[in-house]
N, CA, C and O atoms as a DFTB+ gen file, in Angstrom:
780 C
 N C O
     1  1      42.580     -58.665      14.904
     2  2      42.226     -57.428      15.581
     3  2      42.826     -56.219      14.878
     4  3      42.165     -55.189      14.750
     5  1      44.085     -56.332      14.416
     6  2      44.713     -55.223      13.687
     7  2      43.905     -54.853      12.446
     8  3      43.730     -53.675      12.135
     9  1      43.422     -55.865      11.750
    10  2      42.664     -55.624      10.529
    11  2      41.388     -54.840      10.820
    12  3      41.049     -53.905      10.095
    13  1      40.681     -55.226      11.885
    14  2      39.448     -54.517      12.229
    15  2      39.729     -53.063      12.578
    16  3      38.981     -52.177      12.164
    17  1      40.795     -52.798      13.333
    18  2      41.116     -51.426      13.712
    19  2      41.461     -50.587      12.474
    20  3      41.016     -49.447      12.342
    21  1      42.262     -51.169      11.572
    22  2      42.616     -50.441      10.348
    23  2      41.363     -50.129       9.539
    24  3      41.228     -49.036       8.989
    25  1      40.444     -51.098       9.468
    26  2      39.208     -50.880       8.735
    27  2      38.380     -49.780       9.404
    28  3      37.851     -48.901       8.724
    29  1      38.269     -49.827      10.721
    30  2      37.493     -48.842      11.460
    31  2      38.073     -47.443      11.276
    32  3      37.333     -46.479      11.077
    33  1      39.389     -47.337      11.343
    34  2      40.025     -46.029      11.167
    35  2      39.829     -45.520       9.738
    36  3      39.614     -44.328       9.518
    37  1      39.904     -46.441       8.767
    38  2      39.685     -46.052       7.376
    39  2      38.259     -45.589       7.139
    40  3      38.027     -44.599       6.445
    41  1      37.298     -46.312       7.722
    42  2      35.890     -45.938       7.582
    43  2      35.634     -44.589       8.248
    44  3      34.869     -43.772       7.734
    45  1      36.275     -44.358       9.395
    46  2      36.106     -43.079      10.092
    47  2      36.685     -41.933       9.262
    48  3      36.072     -40.872       9.143
    49  1      37.866     -42.158       8.692
    50  2      38.480     -41.127       7.852
    51  2      37.598     -40.817       6.644
    52  3      37.464     -39.659       6.247
    53  1      36.996     -41.860       6.061
    54  2      36.085     -41.647       4.933
    55  2      34.866     -40.836       5.352
    56  3      34.422     -39.949       4.623
    57  1      34.327     -41.142       6.529
    58  2      33.159     -40.417       7.033
    59  2      33.501     -38.950       7.287
    60  3      32.696     -38.064       7.000
    61  1      34.688     -38.693       7.820
    62  2      35.128     -37.313       8.076
    63  2      35.242     -36.555       6.748
    64  3      34.805     -35.409       6.644
    65  1      35.823     -37.193       5.749
    66  2      35.965     -36.553       4.434
    67  2      34.599     -36.303       3.787
    68  3      34.385     -35.266       3.158
    69  1      33.678     -37.259       3.947
    70  2      32.330     -37.078       3.399
    71  2      31.621     -35.910       4.087
    72  3      30.941     -35.121       3.431
    73  1      31.779     -35.803       5.400
    74  2      31.191     -34.689       6.143
    75  2      31.783     -33.370       5.664
    76  3      31.059     -32.399       5.444
    77  1      33.089     -33.340       5.505
    78  2      33.775     -32.133       5.030
    79  2      33.231     -31.714       3.659
    80  3      32.975     -30.536       3.411
    81  1      33.061     -32.703       2.778
    82  2      32.554     -32.418       1.432
    83  2      31.123     -31.859       1.498
    84  3      30.797     -30.917       0.776
    85  1      30.276     -32.430       2.353
    86  2      28.904     -31.921       2.488
    87  2      28.898     -30.489       2.986
    88  3      28.093     -29.674       2.534
    89  1      29.788     -30.177       3.913
    90  2      29.869     -28.809       4.437
    91  2      30.296     -27.848       3.330
    92  3      29.712     -26.776       3.177
    93  1      31.307     -28.228       2.564
    94  2      31.785     -27.375       1.465
    95  2      30.696     -27.192       0.407
    96  3      30.498     -26.085      -0.094
    97  1      29.995     -28.264       0.069
    98  2      28.911     -28.166      -0.913
    99  2      27.791     -27.263      -0.404
   100  3      27.196     -26.506      -1.171
   101  1      27.510     -27.349       0.895
   102  2      26.483     -26.481       1.476
   103  2      26.882     -25.014       1.368
   104  3      26.085     -24.181       0.936
   105  1      28.102     -24.700       1.757
   106  2      28.579     -23.309       1.695
   107  2      28.613     -22.817       0.250
   108  3      28.198     -21.693      -0.034
   109  1      29.102     -23.647      -0.654
   110  2      29.182     -23.296      -2.067
   111  2      27.784     -23.073      -2.633
   112  3      27.569     -22.137      -3.402
   113  1      26.837     -23.923      -2.260
   114  2      25.460     -23.784      -2.734
   115  2      24.786     -22.522      -2.228
   116  3      24.035     -21.877      -2.959
   117  1      25.054     -22.167      -0.975
   118  2      24.464     -20.944      -0.422
   119  2      24.967     -19.699      -1.152
   120  3      24.250     -18.704      -1.259
   121  1      26.191     -19.758      -1.650
   122  2      26.762     -18.612      -2.370
   123  2      26.059     -18.366      -3.699
   124  3      26.267     -17.329      -4.327
   125  1      25.225     -19.316      -4.132
   126  2      24.447     -19.114      -5.363
   127  2      23.399     -18.016      -5.212
   128  3      23.035     -17.352      -6.182
   129  1      22.919     -17.836      -3.979
   130  2      21.779     -16.939      -3.792
   131  2      21.986     -15.858      -2.740
   132  3      21.145     -14.972      -2.583
   133  1      23.101     -15.927      -2.019
   134  2      23.324     -14.965      -0.932
   135  2      24.692     -14.323      -1.054
   136  3      25.637     -14.925      -1.562
   137  1      24.780     -13.097      -0.582
   138  2      26.083     -12.462      -0.479
   139  2      26.934     -13.285       0.478
   140  3      26.435     -13.775       1.491
   141  1      28.194     -13.437       0.166
   142  2      29.084     -14.273       0.966
   143  2      29.110     -13.829       2.421
   144  3      29.147     -14.660       3.329
   145  1      29.090     -12.524       2.641
   146  2      29.150     -11.998       4.011
   147  2      27.877     -12.302       4.804
   148  3      27.887     -12.223       6.032
   149  1      26.790     -12.645       4.128
   150  2      25.527     -12.923       4.802
   151  2      25.304     -14.402       5.110
   152  3      24.337     -14.757       5.784
   153  1      26.189     -15.261       4.622
   154  2      26.043     -16.699       4.877
   155  2      26.514     -16.995       6.300
   156  3      27.635     -16.661       6.684
   157  1      25.633     -17.626       7.070
   158  2      25.971     -17.921       8.466
   159  2      26.432     -19.365       8.630
   160  3      26.129     -20.228       7.807
   161  1      27.163     -19.605       9.698
   162  2      27.588     -20.965      10.017
   163  2      26.383     -21.862      10.268
   164  3      26.400     -23.042       9.917
   165  1      25.330     -21.302      10.879
   166  2      24.106     -22.077      11.111
   167  2      23.515     -22.581       9.794
   168  3      23.111     -23.740       9.697
   169  1      23.466     -21.712       8.780
   170  2      22.913     -22.106       7.477
   171  2      23.769     -23.186       6.820
   172  3      23.248     -24.155       6.269
   173  1      25.079     -23.008       6.884
   174  2      25.992     -23.995       6.299
   175  2      25.800     -25.338       6.992
   176  3      25.671     -26.370       6.333
   177  1      25.780     -25.323       8.320
   178  2      25.621     -26.555       9.091
   179  2      24.285     -27.229       8.762
   180  3      24.234     -28.437       8.532
   181  1      23.217     -26.450       8.742
   182  2      21.889     -26.993       8.443
   183  2      21.881     -27.638       7.054
   184  3      21.356     -28.739       6.886
   185  1      22.455     -26.967       6.073
   186  2      22.499     -27.508       4.717
   187  2      23.306     -28.791       4.609
   188  3      23.024     -29.635       3.758
   189  1      24.305     -28.938       5.466
   190  2      25.153     -30.133       5.449
   191  2      24.631     -31.229       6.364
   192  3      25.124     -32.356       6.337
   193  1      23.617     -30.892       7.184
   194  2      23.075     -31.875       8.111
   195  2      23.997     -32.163       9.288
   196  3      24.049     -33.284       9.795
   197  1      24.732     -31.117       9.720
   198  2      25.656     -31.260      10.845
   199  2      25.448     -30.093      11.808
   200  3      24.645     -29.196      11.551
   201  1      26.174     -30.118      12.904
   202  2      26.103     -29.015      13.868
   203  2      27.140     -27.949      13.517
   204  3      28.088     -28.208      12.775
   205  1      26.948     -26.759      14.055
   206  2      27.933     -25.686      13.875
   207  2      29.271     -26.135      14.450
   208  3      30.325     -25.828      13.894
   209  1      29.229     -26.864      15.566
   210  2      30.452     -27.363      16.192
   211  2      31.236     -28.262      15.228
   212  3      32.465     -28.212      15.183
   213  1      30.520     -29.076      14.467
   214  2      31.181     -29.938      13.481
   215  2      31.850     -29.093      12.401
   216  3      32.971     -29.384      11.981
   217  1      31.162     -28.053      11.956
   218  2      31.753     -27.148      10.951
   219  2      33.045     -26.554      11.508
   220  3      34.072     -26.546      10.829
   221  1      32.991     -26.058      12.745
   222  2      34.183     -25.441      13.351
   223  2      35.288     -26.476      13.590
   224  3      36.469     -26.166      13.437
   225  1      34.912     -27.689      13.961
   226  2      35.911     -28.744      14.151
   227  2      36.625     -29.049      12.823
   228  3      37.829     -29.307      12.801
   229  1      35.877     -29.015      11.738
   230  2      36.458     -29.304      10.415
   231  2      37.351     -28.170       9.898
   232  3      38.402     -28.424       9.308
   233  1      36.928     -26.907      10.122
   234  2      37.588     -25.782       9.464
   235  2      38.213     -24.769      10.414
   236  3      38.898     -23.848       9.968
   237  1      37.991     -24.923      11.707
   238  2      38.632     -24.061      12.691
   239  2      37.922     -22.744      12.953
   240  3      37.852     -22.292      14.095
   241  1      37.398     -22.129      11.907
   242  2      36.748     -20.822      12.035
   243  2      35.947     -20.547      10.769
   244  3      36.025     -21.285       9.788
   245  1      35.176     -19.467      10.818
   246  2      34.439     -19.061       9.615
   247  2      35.419     -18.738       8.492
   248  3      35.183     -19.110       7.342
   249  1      36.521     -18.047       8.812
   250  2      37.520     -17.721       7.794
   251  2      38.122     -18.988       7.183
   252  3      38.365     -19.048       5.978
   253  1      38.357     -19.990       8.016
   254  2      38.870     -21.263       7.513
   255  2      37.884     -21.920       6.563
   256  3      38.272     -22.481       5.539
   257  1      36.593     -21.844       6.915
   258  2      35.543     -22.384       6.045
   259  2      35.495     -21.615       4.727
   260  3      35.374     -22.214       3.659
   261  1      35.589     -20.298       4.805
   262  2      35.548     -19.466       3.594
   263  2      36.721     -19.822       2.676
   264  3      36.533     -20.006       1.474
   265  1      37.910     -19.917       3.229
   266  2      39.090     -20.255       2.418
   267  2      38.930     -21.625       1.755
   268  3      39.204     -21.785       0.565
   269  1      38.484     -22.607       2.538
   270  2      38.314     -23.959       1.999
   271  2      37.215     -23.992       0.942
   272  3      37.338     -24.700      -0.058
   273  1      36.143     -23.233       1.156
   274  2      35.045     -23.190       0.186
   275  2      35.508     -22.564      -1.123
   276  3      35.137     -23.021      -2.204
   277  1      36.306     -21.537      -1.022
   278  2      36.804     -20.885      -2.244
   279  2      37.725     -21.819      -3.025
   280  3      37.667     -21.864      -4.254
   281  1      38.569     -22.559      -2.321
   282  2      39.434     -23.534      -2.993
   283  2      38.586     -24.628      -3.643
   284  3      38.862     -25.049      -4.766
   285  1      37.568     -25.081      -2.943
   286  2      36.642     -26.095      -3.458
   287  2      35.928     -25.560      -4.713
   288  3      35.796     -26.271      -5.710
   289  1      35.477     -24.314      -4.650
   290  2      34.775     -23.702      -5.777
   291  2      35.686     -23.591      -7.001
   292  3      35.256     -23.849      -8.125
   293  1      36.930     -23.211      -6.778
   294  2      37.863     -23.089      -7.908
   295  2      38.080     -24.432      -8.589
   296  3      38.116     -24.504      -9.817
   297  1      38.225     -25.498      -7.805
   298  2      38.402     -26.832      -8.393
   299  2      37.152     -27.247      -9.166
   300  3      37.252     -27.771     -10.276
   301  1      35.972     -27.012      -8.582
   302  2      34.715     -27.389      -9.237
   303  2      34.546     -26.635     -10.555
   304  3      34.168     -27.223     -11.568
   305  1      34.822     -25.351     -10.538
   306  2      34.686     -24.528     -11.742
   307  2      35.679     -24.979     -12.816
   308  3      35.323     -25.087     -13.990
   309  1      36.898     -25.236     -12.418
   310  2      37.911     -25.702     -13.371
   311  2      37.467     -27.015     -14.022
   312  3      37.602     -27.185     -15.234
   313  1      36.946     -27.929     -13.228
   314  2      36.473     -29.212     -13.770
   315  2      35.308     -29.014     -14.734
   316  3      35.250     -29.664     -15.778
   317  1      34.379     -28.119     -14.390
   318  2      33.216     -27.869     -15.246
   319  2      33.607     -27.255     -16.585
   320  3      32.888     -27.408     -17.573
   321  1      34.728     -26.569     -16.623
   322  2      35.118     -25.841     -17.829
   323  2      36.113     -26.614     -18.696
   324  3      36.690     -26.044     -19.623
   325  1      36.322     -27.891     -18.412
   326  2      37.203     -28.703     -19.259
   327  2      36.695     -28.655     -20.695
   328  3      35.523     -28.926     -20.956
   329  1      37.580     -28.307     -21.621
   330  2      37.189     -28.068     -23.009
   331  2      38.183     -28.702     -23.969
   332  3      39.389     -28.641     -23.731
   333  1      37.702     -29.310     -25.049
   334  2      38.640     -29.792     -26.062
   335  2      39.341     -28.597     -26.726
   336  3      38.700     -27.619     -27.110
   337  1      40.643     -28.697     -26.849
   338  2      41.435     -27.612     -27.441
   339  2      41.171     -27.546     -28.947
   340  3      41.151     -28.564     -29.639
   341  1      40.970     -26.319     -29.433
   342  2      40.844     -26.107     -30.870
   343  2      39.461     -26.359     -31.448
   344  3      39.316     -26.452     -32.667
   345  1      38.447     -26.470     -30.606
   346  2      37.084     -26.692     -31.073
   347  2      36.210     -25.541     -30.558
   348  3      35.633     -25.641     -29.475
   349  1      36.110     -24.445     -31.334
   350  2      35.375     -23.273     -30.868
   351  2      33.925     -23.560     -30.475
   352  3      33.444     -23.034     -29.471
   353  1      33.230     -24.383     -31.248
   354  2      31.831     -24.684     -30.929
   355  2      31.730     -25.404     -29.581
   356  3      30.853     -25.098     -28.774
   357  1      32.625     -26.354     -29.345
   358  2      32.626     -27.074     -28.059
   359  2      32.989     -26.130     -26.919
   360  3      32.408     -26.208     -25.836
   361  1      33.947     -25.241     -27.158
   362  2      34.355     -24.294     -26.118
   363  2      33.184     -23.399     -25.711
   364  3      32.950     -23.181     -24.522
   365  1      32.457     -22.890     -26.686
   366  2      31.315     -22.018     -26.378
   367  2      30.212     -22.818     -25.692
   368  3      29.577     -22.317     -24.764
   369  1      29.979     -24.038     -26.128
   370  2      28.965     -24.886     -25.481
   371  2      29.338     -25.120     -24.015
   372  3      28.489     -25.005     -23.131
   373  1      30.605     -25.448     -23.760
   374  2      31.066     -25.699     -22.388
   375  2      30.915     -24.449     -21.525
   376  3      30.447     -24.530     -20.389
   377  1      31.309     -23.301     -22.058
   378  2      31.251     -22.084     -21.241
   379  2      29.802     -21.659     -20.987
   380  3      29.491     -21.168     -19.902
   381  1      28.923     -21.838     -21.956
   382  2      27.515     -21.511     -21.737
   383  2      26.903     -22.490     -20.729
   384  3      26.131     -22.078     -19.862
   385  1      27.241     -23.779     -20.834
   386  2      26.784     -24.747     -19.818
   387  2      27.222     -24.291     -18.431
   388  3      26.444     -24.317     -17.477
   389  1      28.480     -23.874     -18.338
   390  2      29.020     -23.415     -17.054
   391  2      28.244     -22.191     -16.553
   392  3      27.888     -22.129     -15.376
   393  1      27.983     -21.238     -17.416
   394  2      27.258     -20.038     -16.993
   395  2      25.805     -20.351     -16.631
   396  3      25.236     -19.721     -15.740
   397  1      25.219     -21.305     -17.311
   398  2      23.856     -21.701     -16.952
   399  2      23.823     -22.239     -15.522
   400  3      22.855     -22.022     -14.792
   401  1      24.887     -22.944     -15.126
   402  2      24.980     -23.491     -13.765
   403  2      25.449     -22.457     -12.762
   404  3      24.911     -22.375     -11.657
   405  1      26.448     -21.663     -13.132
   406  2      27.137     -20.822     -12.157
   407  2      27.188     -19.341     -12.512
   408  3      27.786     -18.559     -11.773
   409  1      26.583     -18.939     -13.613
   410  2      26.665     -17.540     -14.036
   411  2      26.105     -16.559     -13.023
   412  3      26.708     -15.518     -12.761
   413  1      24.971     -16.881     -12.461
   414  2      24.370     -15.978     -11.473
   415  2      25.241     -15.875     -10.223
   416  3      25.364     -14.805      -9.626
   417  1      25.840     -16.992      -9.840
   418  2      26.759     -16.982      -8.695
   419  2      27.959     -16.096      -8.991
   420  3      28.368     -15.294      -8.150
   421  1      28.525     -16.241     -10.191
   422  2      29.675     -15.414     -10.572
   423  2      29.305     -13.937     -10.544
   424  3      30.083     -13.109     -10.069
   425  1      28.130     -13.606     -11.047
   426  2      27.686     -12.213     -11.044
   427  2      27.497     -11.689      -9.619
   428  3      27.829     -10.541      -9.323
   429  1      26.966     -12.531      -8.750
   430  2      26.791     -12.153      -7.346
   431  2      28.149     -11.914      -6.690
   432  3      28.311     -10.970      -5.917
   433  1      29.124     -12.770      -7.000
   434  2      30.483     -12.587      -6.460
   435  2      31.101     -11.298      -6.991
   436  3      31.713     -10.543      -6.236
   437  1      30.944     -11.050      -8.278
   438  2      31.505      -9.830      -8.866
   439  2      30.887      -8.581      -8.241
   440  3      31.558      -7.559      -8.100
   441  1      29.612      -8.662      -7.867
   442  2      28.948      -7.526      -7.224
   443  2      29.511      -7.256      -5.829
   444  3      29.352      -6.157      -5.298
   445  1      30.165      -8.249      -5.238
   446  2      30.699      -8.113      -3.879
   447  2      32.185      -7.758      -3.841
   448  3      32.711      -7.405      -2.786
   449  1      32.863      -7.851      -4.988
   450  2      34.321      -7.757      -4.965
   451  2      34.861      -6.416      -4.457
   452  3      35.970      -6.370      -3.924
   453  1      34.117      -5.347      -4.606
   454  2      34.585      -4.045      -4.118
   455  2      34.401      -3.870      -2.615
   456  3      34.951      -2.940      -2.024
   457  1      33.619      -4.771      -1.990
   458  2      33.287      -4.621      -0.575
   459  2      33.855      -5.712       0.321
   460  3      33.769      -5.613       1.545
   461  1      34.435      -6.752      -0.272
   462  2      34.921      -7.889       0.501
   463  2      36.242      -8.355      -0.101
   464  3      36.281      -8.846      -1.230
   465  1      37.314      -8.198       0.654
   466  2      38.649      -8.540       0.151
   467  2      38.772     -10.024      -0.177
   468  3      39.458     -10.394      -1.129
   469  1      38.116     -10.869       0.600
   470  2      38.182     -12.306       0.338
   471  2      37.522     -12.632      -0.992
   472  3      38.068     -13.388      -1.795
   473  1      36.352     -12.062      -1.222
   474  2      35.653     -12.276      -2.484
   475  2      36.454     -11.671      -3.639
   476  3      36.509     -12.249      -4.724
   477  1      37.071     -10.516      -3.411
   478  2      37.896      -9.885      -4.452
   479  2      39.046     -10.806      -4.859
   480  3      39.406     -10.879      -6.034
   481  1      39.611     -11.499      -3.892
   482  2      40.667     -12.461      -4.205
   483  2      40.147     -13.588      -5.080
   484  3      40.815     -14.016      -6.020
   485  1      38.949     -14.064      -4.764
   486  2      38.343     -15.138      -5.550
   487  2      38.016     -14.667      -6.958
   488  3      38.311     -15.369      -7.925
   489  1      37.411     -13.488      -7.092
   490  2      37.053     -13.011      -8.427
   491  2      38.293     -12.710      -9.262
   492  3      38.293     -12.906     -10.478
   493  1      39.342     -12.238      -8.610
   494  2      40.602     -12.000      -9.321
   495  2      41.154     -13.311      -9.884
   496  3      41.587     -13.374     -11.034
   497  1      41.129     -14.358      -9.050
   498  2      41.587     -15.675      -9.523
   499  2      40.656     -16.206     -10.604
   500  3      41.103     -16.862     -11.544
   501  1      39.354     -15.923     -10.472
   502  2      38.394     -16.358     -11.485
   503  2      38.640     -15.697     -12.832
   504  3      38.539     -16.343     -13.875
   505  1      38.959     -14.426     -12.810
   506  2      39.255     -13.710     -14.060
   507  2      40.515     -14.272     -14.720
   508  3      40.568     -14.448     -15.937
   509  1      41.519     -14.548     -13.902
   510  2      42.754     -15.140     -14.430
   511  2      42.483     -16.544     -14.980
   512  3      43.037     -16.939     -16.006
   513  1      41.621     -17.290     -14.278
   514  2      41.264     -18.638     -14.732
   515  2      40.551     -18.568     -16.081
   516  3      40.809     -19.388     -16.961
   517  1      39.652     -17.589     -16.248
   518  2      38.928     -17.460     -17.519
   519  2      39.890     -17.140     -18.658
   520  3      39.799     -17.726     -19.737
   521  1      40.805     -16.216     -18.418
   522  2      41.774     -15.871     -19.460
   523  2      42.631     -17.086     -19.828
   524  3      42.876     -17.344     -21.007
   525  1      43.077     -17.818     -18.829
   526  2      43.876     -19.019     -19.074
   527  2      43.062     -20.056     -19.855
   528  3      43.584     -20.723     -20.748
   529  1      41.780     -20.181     -19.506
   530  2      40.896     -21.103     -20.230
   531  2      40.814     -20.703     -21.701
   532  3      40.900     -21.557     -22.584
   533  1      40.647     -19.410     -21.967
   534  2      40.570     -18.925     -23.357
   535  2      41.883     -19.213     -24.082
   536  3      41.872     -19.696     -25.214
   537  1      43.016     -18.921     -23.434
   538  2      44.323     -19.187     -24.043
   539  2      44.456     -20.653     -24.435
   540  3      44.974     -20.970     -25.506
   541  1      43.991     -21.539     -23.573
   542  2      44.098     -22.978     -23.842
   543  2      43.093     -23.422     -24.903
   544  3      43.463     -24.100     -25.861
   545  1      41.833     -23.045     -24.738
   546  2      40.777     -23.498     -25.650
   547  2      41.015     -23.041     -27.086
   548  3      40.711     -23.765     -28.033
   549  1      41.561     -21.835     -27.241
   550  2      41.744     -21.273     -28.583
   551  2      43.226     -21.234     -28.998
   552  3      43.596     -20.500     -29.914
   553  1      44.055     -22.016     -28.330
   554  2      45.507     -22.032     -28.586
   555  2      45.871     -22.261     -30.057
   556  3      46.812     -21.629     -30.539
   557  1      45.185     -23.119     -30.781
   558  2      45.571     -23.301     -32.183
   559  2      45.359     -22.062     -33.057
   560  3      45.914     -21.961     -34.151
   561  1      44.552     -21.125     -32.561
   562  2      44.174     -19.977     -33.385
   563  2      44.869     -18.679     -32.997
   564  3      45.146     -17.843     -33.857
   565  1      45.156     -18.501     -31.703
   566  2      45.773     -17.256     -31.231
   567  2      46.869     -17.550     -30.219
   568  3      46.810     -18.530     -29.477
   569  1      47.874     -16.674     -30.206
   570  2      48.949     -16.767     -29.216
   571  2      48.591     -15.888     -28.025
   572  3      47.730     -15.013     -28.119
   573  1      49.259     -16.131     -26.911
   574  2      48.969     -15.402     -25.672
   575  2      49.126     -13.888     -25.838
   576  3      48.396     -13.124     -25.207
   577  1      50.055     -13.449     -26.667
   578  2      50.302     -12.010     -26.842
   579  2      49.404     -11.380     -27.909
   580  3      49.436     -10.162     -28.086
   581  1      48.619     -12.162     -28.608
   582  2      47.763     -11.670     -29.681
   583  2      46.625     -10.820     -29.098
   584  3      45.931     -11.273     -28.187
   585  1      46.424      -9.604     -29.605
   586  2      45.319      -8.760     -29.115
   587  2      43.944      -9.417     -29.285
   588  3      43.007      -9.091     -28.555
   589  1      43.822     -10.330     -30.238
   590  2      42.540     -11.021     -30.437
   591  2      42.165     -11.865     -29.235
   592  3      40.994     -12.186     -29.034
   593  1      43.153     -12.223     -28.439
   594  2      42.865     -12.986     -27.229
   595  2      41.950     -12.182     -26.300
   596  3      41.036     -12.737     -25.691
   597  1      42.198     -10.878     -26.196
   598  2      41.330     -10.022     -25.377
   599  2      39.882     -10.079     -25.872
   600  3      38.947     -10.126     -25.073
   601  1      39.711     -10.073     -27.180
   602  2      38.368     -10.121     -27.749
   603  2      37.689     -11.456     -27.459
   604  3      36.486     -11.499     -27.200
   605  1      38.457     -12.549     -27.501
   606  2      37.901     -13.865     -27.183
   607  2      37.521     -13.967     -25.705
   608  3      36.530     -14.607     -25.351
   609  1      38.317     -13.330     -24.850
   610  2      37.975     -13.289     -23.423
   611  2      36.627     -12.594     -23.249
   612  3      35.773     -13.078     -22.505
   613  1      36.429     -11.474     -23.923
   614  2      35.168     -10.728     -23.823
   615  2      34.011     -11.527     -24.438
   616  3      32.924     -11.582     -23.863
   617  1      34.236     -12.136     -25.585
   618  2      33.170     -12.879     -26.271
   619  2      32.661     -14.059     -25.450
   620  3      31.519     -14.484     -25.620
   621  1      33.495     -14.586     -24.568
   622  2      33.112     -15.751     -23.764
   623  2      32.958     -15.408     -22.286
   624  3      32.899     -16.312     -21.452
   625  1      32.892     -14.139     -21.948
   626  2      32.831     -13.705     -20.558
   627  2      31.420     -13.857     -19.978
   628  3      30.432     -13.887     -20.712
   629  1      31.352     -13.950     -18.660
   630  2      30.062     -14.065     -17.971
   631  2      29.183     -12.841     -18.230
   632  3      27.960     -12.969     -18.273
   633  1      29.774     -11.666     -18.401
   634  2      28.968     -10.475     -18.680
   635  2      28.350     -10.541     -20.079
   636  3      27.249     -10.032     -20.291
   637  1      29.039     -11.153     -21.023
   638  2      28.462     -11.329     -22.359
   639  2      27.262     -12.257     -22.263
   640  3      26.208     -11.992     -22.840
   641  1      27.439     -13.369     -21.515
   642  2      26.324     -14.286     -21.273
   643  2      25.167     -13.545     -20.608
   644  3      24.017     -13.714     -21.012
   645  1      25.453     -12.729     -19.601
   646  2      24.422     -11.973     -18.876
   647  2      23.660     -11.040     -19.818
   648  3      22.430     -11.004     -19.791
   649  1      24.379     -10.291     -20.643
   650  2      23.730      -9.352     -21.556
   651  2      22.756     -10.059     -22.499
   652  3      21.657      -9.571     -22.761
   653  1      23.182     -11.211     -22.997
   654  2      22.343     -11.937     -23.951
   655  2      21.239     -12.734     -23.262
   656  3      20.072     -12.659     -23.648
   657  1      21.614     -13.488     -22.253
   658  2      20.695     -14.440     -21.633
   659  2      19.740     -13.778     -20.637
   660  3      18.532     -14.013     -20.669
   661  1      20.292     -12.959     -19.765
   662  2      19.467     -12.369     -18.710
   663  2      18.863     -11.033     -19.125
   664  3      17.665     -10.815     -18.946
   665  1      19.672     -10.141     -19.673
   666  2      19.176      -8.806     -20.026
   667  2      18.286      -8.834     -21.277
   668  3      17.213      -8.230     -21.295
   669  1      18.736      -9.532     -22.310
   670  2      17.938      -9.597     -23.545
   671  2      16.872     -10.677     -23.474
   672  3      15.909     -10.644     -24.240
   673  1      17.031     -11.638     -22.562
   674  2      16.041     -12.706     -22.414
   675  2      16.095     -13.754     -23.505
   676  3      15.101     -14.429     -23.773
   677  1      17.267     -13.896     -24.145
   678  2      17.396     -14.912     -25.190
   679  2      17.399     -16.306     -24.564
   680  3      17.726     -16.472     -23.388
   681  1      17.036     -17.287     -25.357
   682  2      17.090     -18.672     -24.871
   683  2      18.548     -19.094     -24.726
   684  3      19.463     -18.418     -25.196
   685  1      18.732     -20.214     -24.073
   686  2      20.087     -20.749     -23.923
   687  2      20.710     -20.998     -25.295
   688  3      21.868     -20.651     -25.526
   689  1      19.940     -21.600     -26.206
   690  2      20.441     -21.909     -27.545
   691  2      20.779     -20.629     -28.322
   692  3      21.802     -20.566     -29.004
   693  1      19.927     -19.625     -28.219
   694  2      20.194     -18.353     -28.901
   695  2      21.447     -17.687     -28.330
   696  3      22.267     -17.146     -29.072
   697  1      21.582     -17.733     -27.018
   698  2      22.755     -17.142     -26.370
   699  2      24.022     -17.834     -26.845
   700  3      25.004     -17.180     -27.195
   701  1      23.992     -19.155     -26.854
   702  2      25.158     -19.912     -27.312
   703  2      25.486     -19.567     -28.764
   704  3      26.655     -19.398     -29.113
   705  1      24.469     -19.462     -29.602
   706  2      24.682     -19.133     -31.028
   707  2      25.305     -17.753     -31.177
   708  3      26.235     -17.578     -31.965
   709  1      24.805     -16.766     -30.430
   710  2      25.355     -15.406     -30.538
   711  2      26.810     -15.369     -30.054
   712  3      27.657     -14.718     -30.666
   713  1      27.092     -16.070     -28.957
   714  2      28.465     -16.081     -28.453
   715  2      29.393     -16.784     -29.447
   716  3      30.528     -16.352     -29.649
   717  1      28.914     -17.859     -30.061
   718  2      29.727     -18.547     -31.073
   719  2      29.915     -17.660     -32.297
   720  3      30.989     -17.665     -32.899
   721  1      28.890     -16.899     -32.674
   722  2      29.036     -15.954     -33.795
   723  2      30.156     -14.950     -33.506
   724  3      30.963     -14.645     -34.384
   725  1      30.200     -14.442     -32.277
   726  2      31.274     -13.517     -31.885
   727  2      32.642     -14.188     -32.001
   728  3      33.573     -13.630     -32.582
   729  1      32.747     -15.386     -31.445
   730  2      34.015     -16.127     -31.482
   731  2      34.426     -16.384     -32.926
   732  3      35.579     -16.156     -33.292
   733  1      33.492     -16.857     -33.749
   734  2      33.814     -17.147     -35.147
   735  2      34.265     -15.890     -35.892
   736  3      35.184     -15.953     -36.709
   737  1      33.631     -14.757     -35.621
   738  2      34.018     -13.501     -36.282
   739  2      35.435     -13.097     -35.873
   740  3      36.222     -12.643     -36.703
   741  1      35.749     -13.264     -34.605
   742  2      37.103     -12.923     -34.134
   743  2      38.123     -13.857     -34.777
   744  3      39.169     -13.409     -35.246
   745  1      37.820     -15.147     -34.800
   746  2      38.769     -16.111     -35.380
   747  2      38.909     -15.918     -36.895
   748  3      39.986     -16.139     -37.448
   749  1      37.840     -15.513     -37.559
   750  2      37.928     -15.225     -39.005
   751  2      38.855     -14.049     -39.258
   752  3      39.642     -14.064     -40.205
   753  1      38.764     -13.035     -38.416
   754  2      39.650     -11.873     -38.549
   755  2      41.102     -12.272     -38.256
   756  3      42.022     -11.805     -38.928
   757  1      41.300     -13.120     -37.271
   758  2      42.665     -13.600     -36.973
   759  2      43.222     -14.326     -38.194
   760  3      44.384     -14.153     -38.559
   761  1      42.370     -15.144     -38.819
   762  2      42.799     -15.855     -40.026
   763  2      43.184     -14.899     -41.151
   764  3      44.175     -15.134     -41.842
   765  1      42.421     -13.825     -41.346
   766  2      42.736     -12.843     -42.384
   767  2      44.038     -12.100     -42.070
   768  3      44.861     -11.858     -42.953
   769  1      44.203     -11.747     -40.804
   770  2      45.396     -10.985     -40.384
   771  2      46.672     -11.804     -40.517
   772  3      47.757     -11.247     -40.685
   773  1      46.544     -13.129     -40.441
   774  2      47.752     -13.960     -40.480
   775  2      48.193     -14.277     -41.900
   776  3      49.263     -14.850     -42.106
   777  1      47.366     -13.905     -42.890
   778  2      47.752     -14.174     -44.297
   779  2      48.705     -13.170     -44.829
   780  3      49.117     -13.262     -45.985
């Protein structure tokens, strides 16, 4: 009997975690196309296949859901941006892949940062995450205090992707090539300056 109860409790805990994950994925997915302030609990619940009451039971409030979704988003973004250190071509490929998946969402969040303190907190952490990613990905070539690091941050930024991919209408491959050209030019200059 003890074994059955332990199994039942374990299965229930797994089901609760799966429900929580579906709710977070629903909220995160809605942020791809809607301003964060316009996402309703009804929409999140519908997307997760649960009731609003279940959402509130899991997160306590809309603010609790927002906080948990932002933490979930940061982990997902960090995982998507895993990059081999010291391989500029791989770094640019990874960041362009990431922007193809999440670039529009990032731009939508950036458009909200002046009007929503919660979103501003997320975008601030996102900017710091991008800089840290650049420091790590290009560590063999530049030090944290090197001014070229700022240029690498810009060359791999979501706005650079937007200018090339969305504004100019370049293909994904062309966008990646142009961003890599920028990175290579910066790293070539770093190489010259260090001689």
